N, C-alpha and C positions, 0 to 999 in steps of 0.2 A: 504493500499499501504506500501511495506516495503522498507526503504532505508537502503543501504549499505555504511558505512563509507570505504573510501580509507585509508590505511595505509601507511604513508611515514616514514622513517627512517632518521634521520639527519647521517651525517658523522661520528659523534661521538659514536651515538648510535650503528652503524652497526659494527663499532670497538670492542665496548665493547661486543656485542654480539659472535661476530667472537671469542673472547677469552675465552667463558664461554665453560663448558663441553657440548657435543652434547646433552645429555637427558636434561638437563636444556635449552639448546637452542630450543629444539623442544615444551618444555612446554610453554616456554615464547611466541612463534609464536604461537601455539595452543590457549592459552588464548587470545592474541591480536587478533586472526581469530574469536574469539567466541564473542567477544565485539564489534565487526563491525555493529552489528544491532542497540542496544541500547548500546551506550558506558557510557552514565550518569548515567547507575543503576550500573554500576561496578565500578566507579573511586570515590576517594575522592578527593575534592578541596584541594590544599596545602594555608595554612593561610599566607595572606600578598602576596600571588604571584597569577598570572592568570594561573599558571599550575594546572595540577591533578597527582594524583598517582594511578598506579594501584598494587597491590599487587598479587605477584606470589610466594607463599611460602617465603622464606627469602630473595628473590628478590623486587625490586621496579622498576617501569619504571614510569618515570616522561614524562608528554604528554600534550599535547595541543590540544585541539578538537575545529575546525572549523564548527560551525553547519550549515554555509552559504554554505559553499563549500564542506560538509560532508568529512572532513578529519581529522584524528587522525595524529597528527606529533608526533614521539616519539622523544624526546629531548635526554633522558639519561636512561641508566639501569644499575643495579649493587646490588650488596648485601646490605641488608640494613644498616649493620654498616658502609658503606663508601658512601652511595649513598646522604645521607643529608649535608655530610661534605664538599662537592663540593659547589662553588658558583653557585647558579641558576640566 
């Protein structure tokens, strides 16, 4: 039996996504759709945090995965040079 996770964006991540170019937006959304079946095989845990990261080219998506409710919560996304400088 295959379980699909639901993807939920935070207000901040929606705003960050809307500021990106259309082709990058499509790529990020496509990757998020792809990981809905088995997200843990695509993400890496952040050291010292309860969050995970997903790599999409030069962009990173910071997310939290709730296995009990089958939810992938997108916290933040952005270019790899800037995303880790923000306080998580």
